[in-house]
C-alpha positions in Angstrom: 102.5 106.2 201.2 103.5 107.0 197.7 104.7 110.5 197.2 103.7 111.9 193.8 106.1 114.8 193.0 104.6 115.6 189.6 101.0 115.7 188.5 99.9 114.5 185.1 99.2 118.1 184.1 102.2 119.2 186.2 100.3 121.4 188.5 101.9 122.1 191.8 100.8 119.8 194.7 98.2 121.2 197.1 98.5 121.3 200.8 96.0 119.7 203.1 94.4 123.1 203.6 93.6 125.2 200.5 95.3 128.4 199.8 94.7 131.2 197.2 96.9 133.7 195.4 98.2 136.4 197.7 96.8 139.2 195.5 94.2 139.5 192.8 95.5 139.6 189.3 96.4 143.0 187.9 97.8 143.9 184.5 101.5 143.3 184.2 103.8 146.3 184.4 106.0 147.1 181.5 109.1 146.5 183.6 109.3 143.9 186.4 111.9 142.9 188.9 113.8 139.6 188.1 112.1 136.6 189.7 113.7 135.5 193.0 115.4 132.2 192.7 116.0 131.5 196.4 114.2 132.7 199.5 116.1 135.2 201.6 113.9 134.9 204.6 113.5 131.5 206.3 113.5 130.1 209.9 116.5 131.6 211.6 116.4 134.9 209.7 116.1 138.2 211.4 112.5 139.3 211.7 111.9 143.1 211.3 108.8 144.5 213.0 106.1 144.8 210.3 105.5 148.3 209.0 101.7 148.5 209.8 99.6 151.4 208.7 96.5 150.7 210.9 95.6 148.4 213.8 91.8 147.9 213.4 91.2 145.4 216.2 93.1 144.7 219.4 96.0 146.7 220.9 98.4 148.6 218.7 101.9 147.1 218.8 105.1 149.0 218.0 107.8 146.4 218.5 108.5 142.8 219.3 109.0 142.3 223.0 111.8 139.9 224.0 110.4 136.5 225.1 107.0 136.9 223.5 105.9 134.8 220.5 104.2 136.6 217.6 102.2 135.1 214.8 102.0 137.3 211.7 99.2 135.9 209.5 98.7 137.3 206.0 95.1 137.2 204.9 92.3 139.0 203.0 88.6 139.5 203.2 88.1 137.8 199.8 90.1 134.7 200.8 87.8 131.8 201.7 90.5 129.7 203.4 91.6 132.7 205.4 88.1 133.2 206.7 87.7 129.5 207.4 90.8 129.6 209.6 89.8 132.6 211.7 88.2 130.5 214.5 91.4 128.4 214.7 93.5 131.5 215.1 91.1 132.8 217.8 91.4 129.5 219.6 95.3 129.6 219.5 95.2 133.2 220.8 93.0 132.1 223.7 95.1 129.0 224.5 98.4 130.9 224.6 97.3 134.4 225.7 98.8 133.9 229.2 102.1 132.7 227.7 102.9 135.8 225.7 101.6 134.8 222.3 100.2 137.6 220.1 98.5 136.9 216.8 98.4 139.6 214.2 96.3 139.2 211.1 97.6 141.4 208.3 95.6 142.4 205.3 96.9 144.5 202.4 93.4 145.7 201.4 92.0 149.2 201.9 91.2 150.2 205.4 87.5 150.6 204.6 87.3 147.1 203.2 88.6 145.5 206.3 86.7 147.6 208.8 83.4 147.0 206.9 84.2 143.3 207.0 84.9 143.3 210.7 81.7 145.3 211.4 79.7 142.2 210.5 78.7 140.3 213.6 79.8 136.9 212.2 83.4 138.1 211.6 83.6 140.2 214.7 82.8 137.1 216.7 85.2 134.8 214.9 88.3 137.2 215.2 89.5 137.2 218.7 93.0 138.5 218.0 94.8 141.6 216.7 94.0 142.6 213.1 95.9 145.1 211.0 95.8 146.8 207.6 98.9 147.0 205.4 97.5 148.9 202.4 100.9 149.9 200.9 102.1 146.3 201.3 105.1 147.2 203.3 104.7 144.2 205.6 104.2 142.0 202.5 107.5 143.2 201.2 109.2 142.5 204.5 107.9 139.0 204.9 106.0 137.3 202.1 108.2 138.5 199.2 111.6 137.5 200.7 110.2 134.2 201.9 108.8 133.6 198.4 105.3 132.9 199.7 102.8 133.5 197.0 99.6 132.2 198.6 97.4 133.1 201.6 96.7 132.4 204.3 100.4 132.3 205.3 101.8 132.6 208.9 105.2 133.6 210.2 106.0 132.7 213.8 108.5 135.1 215.4 110.3 135.0 218.8 113.0 137.3 219.9 112.9 139.1 216.5 113.9 135.8 214.8 111.7 133.9 212.3 110.9 130.5 213.8 108.5 128.9 211.4 106.7 129.7 208.1 103.6 127.9 206.8 99.9 127.5 206.6 98.3 128.6 209.9 96.2 125.5 210.1 99.5 123.6 210.5 101.1 125.7 213.2 99.8 124.0 216.3 102.8 121.7 216.9 105.4 124.4 216.0 103.8 127.1 218.2 103.6 124.6 221.2 107.2 123.7 220.9 108.3 127.4 220.4 106.4 128.5 223.5 107.9 125.6 225.5 111.4 126.4 224.3 111.8 123.0 222.6 111.7 124.2 219.0 114.5 123.0 216.7 115.0 126.0 214.5 117.8 124.4 212.6 115.5 121.5 211.5 112.8 124.0 210.6 115.2 125.9 208.4 116.4 122.7 206.7 112.8 121.7 206.0 111.7 125.1 204.7 114.7 125.4 202.4 114.3 121.8 201.2 110.7 122.6 200.3 111.8 125.7 198.5 114.2 123.7 196.4 111.5 121.2 195.5 109.2 124.0 194.5 111.9 125.6 192.4 112.5 122.2 190.6 108.7 121.9 190.0 108.5 125.3 188.5 111.3 124.5 186.1 109.8 121.2 185.2 106.4 122.8 184.7 107.9 125.3 182.3 109.7 122.5 180.4 106.5 120.5 180.1 104.5 123.4 178.8 107.2 124.0 176.2 107.2 120.3 175.2 103.4 120.3 174.8 103.7 123.3 172.5 106.4 121.9 170.3 105.7 118.2 170.8 109.4 117.7 171.6 109.7 116.1 175.0 113.5 115.4 174.9 114.5 118.3 177.2 111.7 117.7 179.6 112.3 114.0 179.9 116.1 114.5 180.4 115.4 116.9 183.2 112.9 114.5 184.7 115.4 111.7 184.6 118.0 113.9 186.3 115.5 114.6 189.1 114.7 110.9 189.4 118.3 110.1 189.8 118.7 112.5 192.7 115.5 111.6 194.5 115.1 109.2 197.3 113.5 105.8 196.3 109.9 106.9 197.3 110.1 110.2 195.5 111.7 108.5 192.5 108.9 106.0 192.3 106.3 108.8 192.3 108.1 110.7 189.5 108.5 107.5 187.5 104.7 107.0 187.8 104.1 110.4 186.4 106.7 109.9 183.7 104.8 106.8 182.6 101.6 108.8 182.3 103.3 111.6 180.3 105.0 109.1 178.0 101.8 107.2 177.4 99.7 110.3 177.2 100.8 113.6 175.8 104.2 112.4 174.6 102.7 109.4 172.8 105.6 107.1 173.3 103.8 103.9 174.2 106.8 101.5 173.8 108.9 103.5 176.3 105.9 104.1 178.5 104.9 100.4 178.9 108.5 99.4 179.5 108.6 101.9 182.4 105.1 100.9 183.4 106.2 97.3 184.1 108.9 98.6 186.4 106.6 101.0 188.2 103.9 98.3 188.7 106.4 95.8 190.1 107.5 98.4 192.6 104.0 99.2 193.6 103.1 95.5 194.0 106.1 95.2 196.3 104.8 98.1 198.3 101.2 96.7 198.2 100.2 100.1 197.1 96.7 99.6 196.0 95.9 103.2 195.1 99.0 103.6 193.0 98.3 100.4 191.1 94.7 101.6 190.6 95.9 104.9 189.3 98.0 103.2 186.6 95.3 100.8 185.5 92.6 103.5 185.3 94.9 105.8 183.4 95.5 103.2 180.7 91.8 102.2 180.5 90.2 105.6 180.6 92.5 108.6 179.9 91.6 110.4 176.7 95.2 111.3 176.3 96.1 107.6 175.8 96.2 106.5 172.1 97.6 103.0 172.6 95.9 101.0 175.3 97.5 97.8 176.5 94.5 96.1 178.0 96.3 93.0 179.3 98.7 95.3 181.1 95.8 97.2 182.6 94.0 94.1 183.6 97.1 92.6 185.4 97.6 95.9 187.2 93.9 96.2 188.2 94.1 92.6 189.6 97.2 93.5 191.6 95.4 96.6 193.0 92.4 94.5 194.0 94.6 92.0 195.7 96.5 94.7 197.6 93.2 96.1 198.8 91.8 92.7 199.8 89.0 93.1 197.3 87.3 95.6 199.7 87.7 98.9 197.8 84.7 99.7 195.6 86.6 102.2 193.4 89.4 99.6 192.7 86.9 96.9 192.0 85.1 99.2 189.6 88.5 99.6 187.7 88.9 95.9 187.6 85.4 95.4 186.2 86.2 97.9 183.5 89.4 96.0 182.7 87.4 92.8 182.4 84.9 94.5 180.1 87.6 95.9 177.9 89.1 92.4 177.8 85.7 91.2 176.4 84.9 89.2 179.5 81.3 90.3 180.1 80.6 87.7 182.8 83.5 88.7 185.1 82.9 92.4 184.4 79.3 92.1 185.7 80.3 90.0 188.7 83.1 92.4 189.6 80.9 95.5 189.2 78.4 94.0 191.5 81.1 93.5 194.1 82.2 97.1 193.6 78.7 98.2 194.3 78.5 96.1 197.5 81.7 97.8 198.7 80.7 101.4 198.0 78.8 103.7 200.2 75.7 105.6 199.0 76.4 108.7 197.0 77.2 109.8 193.4 79.9 107.3 192.9 77.6 104.4 193.8 74.9 105.8 191.4 77.4 105.9 188.6 78.5 102.4 189.3 75.0 101.1 189.1 74.5 102.8 185.7 77.7 101.2 184.5 76.4 97.8 185.7 73.3 98.3 183.5 75.5 98.9 180.5 77.6 95.8 181.3 74.4 93.7 181.5 72.7 95.0 178.4 75.6 95.9 176.0 78.3 93.7 174.5 82.0 94.4 175.1 82.6 93.6 171.4 80.3 96.4 170.1 83.0 99.1 170.4 80.9 101.4 172.6 82.7 103.3 175.3 81.6 102.9 178.9 
């Protein structure tokens, strides 16, 4: 599968399960601490017992007991993904209760906010584990800040006062099973965590460079940094970054000659991979993105045809792109035939309805009249 390191807008990639900012926005202070550049807490680090003000559900705990496994999950009552994951945490607690696992949900909200929330029958039923209040954010300072974790929900698994794993609680099933069984590779977990931290650091830097380029319309520094990242990446990551470089060159940077030269290389690599979705992304960007000022329709058509071949002509969305490429190539007959095939290969829903409306335009308009579809 193609790994896209950069988004066209350079937003950070999302995880499988959504997360939200760890705290609501507040006015910036006049003086702020320098931003951390590297995490100082990671798998293998010493884990201090969290400084908890109040235990509001479950037994009060004053220290980590040797041999037991603790899950410290940072959450908030206003966090939708946190609330969605509560039944899962309860299930994990139930599954491993007799094996010394203790789940502690930690909120930095006011005590009254959390107790009012837990008084509601729905949430009282969904939270079958220990819940705590950390109103002064001491535990946050002990864990979230040094691990450079800015979104919740976020879980830290601790055993024998050592951090074993850090991540989204919906992804902790495999790690906790291995930790409980004594089969956990903490060295590999550390390497993975720090590798992800470096990737995030690179993305933050690139995001800043791109924002500056968009303000000044000077993309030289951004493109040089991106080329450096591509040179250091593995082949799969490099291809993903080259795809995004193509989109930036063709879109906001408005360097079509360089963009299409790179596009040919990217498309050849995607064809070799039989990567239908990647090819479709390239074709649709050329055909439809408002950021593109110079559209190479033959290039888009060739790419859409390759995407269709890679998907065995069975993907409705890809066929829809090919129909659009035929239409923009002034081939009304093939545009109509291909759009009908797209409809046949698409399930009922908003996308299908939109395809049917597009077919009506293909059947009643002329591709030479200059009207956008």
